[in-house]
N, C-alpha and C positions, 0 to 999 in steps of 0.2 A: 249847136256846136257840139262836136263829139268829145268824149273824154280822152285826155291825152296823158300818157305815162311818161313824164320827163325823167331823164334827159332824152332828147331826140338827137339824131345824127342825120345830117343832109346826105342824100343819095343822088347819084346821077340817074338819068333815064336808062332803062335796060330793056333787053329784048324779051327774056324769059327767065323763069326760075325753074330749078329742077332739083329733086332729091335723089342723091346717090348714096350707096353704101360702099365704103372703101376701108379695107383692113379692119372690118368688124365695127365700124363707126358710121353712123348716118350724118351726112352733111347736106346743107342747103346750098346749092350753087346758084350763082347769078351770072347770066350771060349778057355781056354788054356789047356795044359796037365793036370794041377793040379786042376784048379778051373774056376769059371766064375766070371767076374767083369764088372762093369759099365765103359765103355770107354768114352762115350760122352753123351751129353744132346742134343736131337734133337728138331727141330721146334722152336728154340729161334731166336730173332732178330739177325741181323749180328754182332756178337761180337766174339772176339778172343777165341781160344781154352782155353787159360789161364783163361779168365773170366768165361767161362762155367765150368771149373774144380773148380773154387772157389765156384760157385753156387752149384756144386755137393757135395763139402765138407760140405756145410751147409745144404744140403738136407737130412733130417732124414727119409724120406719115400722111398729112392731108394731101389730097390729090393735086391741088393747085394752090397758088398764092392766096393769101387772105385779102378780102375786099378792102380797099383803102377808104377810111373815114376821116374827114379832116375838120368839118364844122359841127360843133356841138351847140345845142340850144337848150337852155335851162328854164326858160319862161316864155309866156306869150308875147311879151314885149320884144324879145329877140326875134321871134318868129314873124311878128307883124312888120318889122322893118326890113326883113330879109326878102329876097326874091325867090328863095328856095320854096318848093312845094311838095317835094317827095322826101320822106323821112323814114327812118327805122326807129321804133321807140324802145323803151327800157325792157320790154318783154320780148322783143324781136319781131313785132308786127310792123308791117310796111304800111305807112299812112300816106295817102294822096290828099293833101290839104288844099282846100280852095276856100278863101274867104267868101262867106255867103251873106252875112247879116250884120247890121251895125249894132254895137253894144256900147253902153256907157262905160267910160273909164273914169273912176272917181279917185281923188287923191285925198288921203287923210294922214295925220301924224301917227307915227308909231307910238303906241301906248306902253307896251312892255315887249321885251324880247329876251330870249335865253337860248343857250345852245343845248340841244337835246341829244339824244342817242345817235350815234353814227355821225356826229359833226353837223347835223342839220340844225338850222336856226328856226326857232318858232317865234312868231311876232303876232301881237294883237293890236287891234284898232278900236278905239272907243265907239260904242254904238252898234257894233255888229258882233255876233257870237263866233265868227270864224277865226280859227288860228291858222295863220299862213305859215307853211313850212317851205324853207328855201335853202339852197346850198350856200348862198352868199350872205355875208354879215349885213344886218339891216342898217340903213342910214335913216335920216330924219323922217322921211315920208314914204308911204306905200301907195302905189297905184294899183287898183284892182278893178276887174270887170265884174259888173253886177248884171245878172239876168235871172229872172224868176226869183227863187229863194237861195241862190248860190252866189258865192263871191270867190273869184279865182284871181290869184296873184298875177299881176302884170309886170310890175317893175318897181325898183326903188329909185327915189330921186332925193336930192339934197334940199331942194327948195320946193315950196308948194306950187302945184300946177293946177290951172283951172280945169274943171271937169270937161272932158272931150268925148267924142264918140269915135270908134274905130271899127272897121269891117273885119270881122273874124269868121 
């Protein structure tokens, strides 16, 4: 399973990507079946994709309209139940996601949780050294995916759920 930089945003299929320079700024354009849009702002200091999109919203000199993003995914659980397979991540990388292998999904009670810097919640589970960072406030139980020596947050649930397997 590849490393994923959440949040992800669902994308539609596209024909091609192109880099253009307009009014002294480099843009990444995406050509779809219906139209052409600005997907990203290139050559900026290392900032998140969200911050670059905010700059693009304020940019009145962009050559075409901004690409519309509507579905946001913050964890593996949301991705697993969705039919979406094409995403753009928090760094602006396009990800073609295809579930390939089954992994164990384990459910354990939240041992401790606190709100850290930037509003992120940090939660721990008894018996594993991993600290799970999430955008949503923790509830009673954490579901996580275990493979090799890594534990990746899957979802929060109110009631305990029996261990399952899911294709990711």
